[in-house]
N, C-alpha and C positions, 0 to 999 in steps of 0.2 A: 369818854371817862364818865359817871354815875356821878349823878349830881345825888345829894342826899333824897331826897323824895322819892329818884327810883330807888336809892336802897332798902328803904321804909318800905314802899309798896312790893321789892322784889322779899325781905324778910316772912313780908303777914302774909303773900301767897306763898308762902315758902312753907310757915307754921300752917296755913291751911291744907295745901297739897298732903302734908306730914301726916297731918292727924285723921284725914279721909283715908288715906294707906292706912295707917293703925291700927282705926276703925275695921278696912276690910277684913286685914292682914288678923287680928282679933290681938292687936297689938298694940295697946296704947303704951304712951310715955309722955316725956316731958317737953315743957314747950322749945327748951335746946336740942331734944333728938328730932322732935317734926321741922327744926326748921332745915337743920341737918338733913334728914331724909330730903323732905318737897326739896331743896334747892338741889343736890348731888343725883336727887330719881329724875327731877328734872332734865337736866342733863343725859343724866345717862337712857331716860325713856327719846329726848331727842335724838339722839347717838344710834341708839338701835332700829327707831324708824328709818332713820336716813337709809342707816344698812339695805334695810327693805326698798327703797326709794317712795316712801311715804313721806310728805313734810307737810305737819301741823300749820293750816292759815284760819285765824279765826280764832280770839279766843275759847272755843269750848272747845276745838280740836286742839289747840293748848293746853285746855285743862285736862283732858283725857289723857293724851301721852304722855302727862308730869304723873298724875295719878295710875298708870301703868309702867310707870318706868318708876316709880317711888315701890310699887307691890314688888317686882323685882330687882328691887333693894334688897328690901327688909328678905324677900325668900334668898338672894342671896346671902347675907348676913347672919340666917337663921343657921344656912346650911355648913358655912363654915365656922361659924361656933359650936358644930355636932362635932365636928370632925375631930 
C-alpha cells in the first residue's frame, strides 16, 4: 500500500524523469505530461531491461533505466502519431 509520502515522491520523480526525457528528445511538455511520461516510461524501461536480463539496482541505475524508458515511450508516441 502506497503511503501519501511515497505517492508524492513518485510524482516528483516522475515529473523530473519526464522533463529530462523531454529535453533529450527535444519535446518539452506540461507538468502533467512530464509526470505521465516519467511514471509510464519508468515502468516501460524496467520491463524492457528485464527482458534482456538487466535489473537496475541502486538509484543511479534506476534513474538511467527510467530515462531510457521514457525516451522510448516518447519515440513510440511520436511514431504512432505520425501514422
